[in-house]
C-alpha positions in Angstrom: -21.2 13.3 28.8 -20.9 9.7 28.7 -18.5 7.6 31.8 -16.1 5.9 30.2 -13.9 5.2 33.2 -13.0 1.2 32.8 -14.4 0.8 29.5 -12.3 0.6 26.5 -12.2 3.4 23.7 -14.2 1.6 21.2 -16.6 0.3 23.8 -17.4 3.7 25.0 -18.0 5.3 21.4 -20.4 2.6 20.6 -22.6 2.8 23.3 -22.9 6.7 21.9 -24.5 5.2 19.1 -27.5 3.6 17.7 -27.0 3.4 14.0 -24.1 4.2 11.5 -23.4 3.6 8.0 -19.3 3.8 9.2 -17.6 4.4 12.0 -15.7 7.8 13.1 -13.5 7.3 15.7 -12.3 11.0 15.0 -15.1 11.9 17.6 -14.1 9.6 20.1 -11.8 11.8 21.5 -14.9 14.1 23.0 -16.0 10.9 25.2 -12.7 9.6 26.5 -8.9 9.6 26.4 -7.5 7.6 23.5 -4.7 4.8 24.0 -1.7 5.5 21.5 -1.2 2.7 19.2 1.5 2.5 16.5 0.6 2.4 12.6 3.2 1.7 9.9 0.9 3.0 6.3 2.7 2.6 2.9 1.2 4.6 0.5 1.8 6.2 -3.1 3.7 4.7 -6.0 7.4 3.3 -6.2 9.4 4.0 -9.0 11.7 1.3 -11.1 15.2 2.9 -12.9 15.4 2.9 -16.2 18.7 4.8 -16.3 19.8 7.9 -14.6 16.8 9.9 -16.0 14.2 7.8 -17.0 11.7 5.6 -14.9 8.8 3.3 -14.8 6.1 4.4 -12.1 2.1 4.5 -11.8 -0.5 7.2 -11.4 -0.9 6.3 -7.4 -0.6 9.8 -5.8 -1.1 8.4 -1.8 -4.2 10.4 -1.7 -6.2 7.7 0.5 -3.4 6.8 2.2 -2.7 10.5 3.3 -6.3 10.5 4.8 -5.8 7.4 6.5 -2.7 8.6 8.2 -4.6 12.3 8.9 -7.1 10.4 10.9 -5.4 8.3 13.0 -3.1 11.0 13.6 -6.1 13.4 14.9 -6.6 10.4 17.1 -3.2 11.2 18.8 -2.0 7.8 17.2 2.0 7.6 15.9 2.0 6.8 11.6 4.8 5.3 10.8 4.5 6.5 6.6 6.2 4.8 4.3 6.1 6.8 1.0 8.3 8.2 -2.4 8.9 11.7 -1.8 6.5 13.0 -4.3 3.3 11.1 -2.7 1.1 12.8 -0.5 2.2 12.8 2.9 0.5 13.8 6.8 2.1 16.9 8.2 2.6 16.0 12.0 4.7 15.5 14.8 3.5 12.0 15.0 4.2 11.4 11.5 7.4 9.6 11.0 7.8 9.7 7.2 10.3 7.9 5.9 10.6 8.1 1.6 11.3 5.2 -0.5 12.2 5.1 -4.2 12.0 1.6 -6.2 10.0 -1.8 -4.0 13.8 -3.1 -2.8 14.2 0.3 -0.6 10.5 -0.2 0.4 10.9 -3.7 1.5 14.0 -3.1 3.0 12.8 0.1 5.1 9.6 -2.0 6.1 11.6 -4.9 7.5 14.1 -2.4 9.5 10.9 -0.6 10.9 9.1 -3.7 11.7 12.2 -5.5 13.4 12.6 -2.2 15.5 9.4 -1.2 16.5 5.9 -2.8 18.0 3.7 -2.1 14.8 0.1 -2.7 16.0 -1.9 -2.0 12.6 -0.3 -2.2 9.2 -2.5 -0.8 6.1 -0.3 -1.3 3.3 -2.0 1.0 0.3 1.3 1.1 -1.9 0.7 1.0 -5.4 3.7 -1.7 -5.5 5.3 -2.2 -9.1 4.6 -5.5 -9.9 8.0 -5.2 -12.2 11.5 -3.8 -12.0 14.2 -3.8 -15.1 16.4 -6.6 -15.1 18.1 -5.3 -18.8 18.1 -2.3 -20.7 19.8 -2.8 -24.1 20.0 -2.0 -27.7 16.8 -4.4 -29.4 18.6 -4.4 -32.9 22.3 -4.9 -31.8 20.9 -8.3 -29.4 19.0 -8.9 -32.7 22.3 -9.4 -34.7 24.3 -11.0 -32.3 21.3 -13.8 -31.5 22.3 -16.2 -33.8 25.6 -16.3 -32.5 24.6 -16.8 -29.0 21.8 -19.5 -28.3 21.1 -18.6 -24.8 19.1 -15.4 -25.0 19.6 -14.4 -21.3 23.5 -14.7 -21.6 23.0 -12.8 -24.3 21.4 -10.3 -22.6 24.0 -9.8 -19.6 26.4 -9.1 -22.0 24.6 -6.3 -24.1 23.0 -4.4 -21.0 23.8 -0.8 -21.0 25.0 1.0 -18.5 21.9 2.5 -16.5 24.3 4.4 -13.7 24.1 7.1 -16.7 21.9 8.8 -19.3 21.2 6.1 -22.2 21.6 7.3 -25.9 18.2 8.7 -27.4 20.0 7.7 -30.7 19.2 4.2 -29.9 16.4 3.5 -32.4 15.2 0.0 -30.6 15.6 0.1 -26.8 14.8 -3.3 -25.3 13.8 -3.3 -22.0 13.5 -6.3 -20.0 11.4 -6.5 -17.0 11.6 -9.2 -14.1 8.9 -9.8 -11.1 9.4 -8.0 -7.6 8.8 -9.1 -4.1 5.1 -9.1 -3.0 5.4 -7.1 0.3 2.1 -7.8 1.2 3.4 -11.3 1.7 6.2 -10.8 3.9 3.9 -8.7 6.2 2.1 -11.3 8.6 5.8 -13.1 9.6 7.3 -10.2 10.4 4.2 -8.8 12.4 2.5 -11.9 14.0 0.3 -9.6 16.0 -0.4 -6.8 14.0 -3.7 -5.8 11.8 -3.0 -6.0 8.8 -5.3 -4.1 6.2 -3.7 -4.3 2.3 -5.3 -3.4 -0.9 -6.6 -5.2 -4.4 -6.7 -2.9 -7.5 -7.9 -4.0 -10.7 -9.1 -2.5 -13.9 -12.1 -2.9 -15.4 -13.0 -6.5 -13.9 -16.6 -7.6 -13.3 -17.8 -6.9 -9.4 -17.8 -11.0 -8.7 -14.4 -11.0 -9.8 -12.7 -8.4 -7.8 -14.2 -9.6 -4.7 -12.7 -13.1 -5.3 -9.3 -12.1 -5.9 -9.5 -9.8 -3.3 -10.4 -12.7 -1.2 -7.6 -14.8 -2.4 -4.9 -12.0 -1.3 -6.4 -11.9 2.0 -6.5 -15.7 3.0 -3.3 -16.4 1.1 -1.3 -13.2 2.8 -3.4 -13.7 6.5 -4.9 -10.2 6.1 -7.2 -9.2 8.5 -8.9 -6.7 6.1 -8.6 -6.1 2.1 -10.2 -3.2 0.3 -10.7 -4.4 -3.0 -11.1 -1.4 -5.4 -11.3 -0.7 -9.2 -9.9 2.1 -11.4 -12.8 2.4 -13.4 -14.6 3.2 -10.2 -12.2 6.1 -8.9 -12.6 9.5 -9.8 -11.1 12.3 -7.5 -13.0 11.8 -3.8 -15.2 9.4 -5.2 -13.8 6.0 -5.0 -15.9 2.8 -4.2 -14.4 -0.1 -2.3 -14.8 -3.3 -0.7 -13.7 -3.7 2.5 -13.5 -7.7 2.9 -13.5 -9.8 5.9 -12.0 -13.2 6.6 -15.3 -14.5 7.1 -15.9 -13.3 3.6 -18.4 -10.4 4.5 -17.8 -7.1 3.0 -19.3 -3.6 2.7 -19.3 -1.1 -0.1 -18.0 2.5 0.4 -18.2 5.2 -1.9 -15.6 7.9 -1.3 -12.1 8.3 -0.3 -13.6 10.0 2.9 -16.0 6.9 4.0 -12.9 3.8 3.1 -10.3 5.9 5.3 -12.9 6.2 8.0 -14.2 2.5 8.0 -10.4 1.1 7.8 -9.5 3.3 10.8 -12.4 1.9 12.7 -12.1 -1.7 11.6 -8.9 -1.9 12.2 -8.9 -0.1 15.9 -12.0 -2.2 16.7 -9.7 -5.8 15.3 -6.8 -4.8 17.4 -9.1 -4.2 20.8 -10.5 -7.9 20.0 
């Protein structure tokens, strides 16, 4: 049995292992007691309303965020988990799950939580919609009236349909104007100055060099401690290639959701312990 007295959990663990491809902090409990910390995880997808029946969403299921949460929970930590009701989510007395719908609701929940709870680690894994619906309109009607109104935005304000009810399916050409949503990652550092922040950068069929470059830009701009760079072309079930980047521009490749989740847990706790 390893004597852990007077040592941090991580130092005790590292003394028992000479070389590992990625850290398995789930096993620390075999050696010594874990100090409970507060984790905030955002996961799954957001849903932007078109009307009372229709919406715009994405393909994220929240499976990776769920895996990450379970690893923290198995170590005895408290996880504040923010997700859509249809996303995968952990089941535990230490899992405090809050449901959101769109980006606006996610922002409100995150701000409120970070204002009232001292969060040690933030894992922002949510696939946040880049756009939300600003106007829904009959395009043919818009086109006919445009000759009478020079300002298109002003005309859209006049012709926007009521989205608090189901929009008629008899409209042949339905127009939807989208506007950019706020970047959640951009508000995290100001709200949690001392938290370890892990964010995600998902791209679609770009080169590895471009993927790493864009992820590093995200890390630097938003003062993250880590960014998980991944490409949709390299995600297939449990097979999931991801690169965990650090501010010093170093990174390590992981090949499965299990490896990625274990690495994020290990590295975030290591960073928090300093």
